[in-house]
C-alpha positions as CSV (number, residue, x, y, z in Angstrom):
1,M,25.0,21.0,-19.9
2,Y,23.8,21.3,-16.2
3,I,20.0,21.3,-17.0
4,V,20.3,18.3,-19.1
5,L,21.8,16.5,-16.5
6,A,19.4,17.3,-13.7
7,V,16.5,16.6,-16.2
8,I,18.3,13.1,-16.9
9,V,18.4,12.7,-13.1
10,A,15.1,13.4,-12.5
11,L,13.7,11.0,-15.6
12,F,15.6,8.6,-13.4
13,I,14.3,9.1,-10.3
14,G,10.9,9.5,-11.6
15,A,11.1,6.4,-13.4
16,R,12.3,4.3,-10.1
17,S,9.7,5.7,-8.0
18,E,6.9,4.9,-9.9
19,R,8.3,1.3,-10.6
20,A,8.4,1.2,-6.7
21,R,4.5,2.7,-6.4
22,Q,4.0,-0.1,-9.1
23,A,5.7,-2.7,-7.2
24,H,4.1,-1.5,-3.9
25,R,0.3,-1.8,-5.3
26,N,1.0,-4.9,-6.9
27,W,2.2,-6.7,-3.5
28,G,-0.7,-5.3,-2.2
29,M,-2.9,-6.7,-4.3
30,Y,-1.4,-10.1,-4.4
31,K,-2.2,-10.1,-0.4
32,A,-5.4,-9.1,-1.2
33,R,-6.1,-12.2,-3.5
34,L,-4.4,-14.5,-1.1
35,A,-6.5,-13.5,1.7
36,E,-9.3,-13.6,-0.4
37,M,-8.3,-17.1,-1.0
38,R,-8.0,-18.2,2.0
39,G,-11.3,-17.3,3.0
40,L,-12.4,-19.1,0.2
41,R,-11.1,-22.2,1.3
42,M,-12.1,-21.9,4.8
43,R,-15.6,-21.5,3.8
44,E,-15.3,-24.5,1.4
45,T,-13.9,-26.7,4.3
46,A,-16.2,-25.7,6.7
47,R,-19.4,-26.4,4.4
48,A,-17.4,-29.7,3.6
49,I,-17.1,-30.7,7.2
50,F,-21.0,-29.6,7.5
51,G,-21.5,-31.6,4.7
52,I,-20.0,-35.0,6.2
53,V,-21.5,-34.4,9.6
54,A,-24.6,-34.1,8.2
55,L,-24.3,-37.3,6.2
56,L,-23.0,-39.3,9.1
57,A,-25.9,-38.0,11.2
58,M,-28.3,-39.1,8.6
59,I,-26.8,-42.6,8.2
60,V,-27.0,-43.0,12.4
61,L,-30.6,-41.9,12.0
62,V,-31.5,-44.2,9.4
63,S,-29.5,-47.5,10.5
64,G,-30.4,-46.8,14.2
65,I,-26.9,-47.1,15.3
66,G,-27.4,-44.1,17.8
67,G,-29.6,-45.6,20.2
């Protein structure tokens, strides 16, 4: 009787710890994806700003507004 109870408790604890490990791994992967997306958006924003500045510089050079 006690052996069966001990096996049930061990299986329950094992299942709970496995779920906790999986949740921790999923959270880590989620944070990594967020960091990657944040970096990607920062690069895209920097490229867009550089493109706008280059376009404005070209307009100024071509039109002669700057001097």
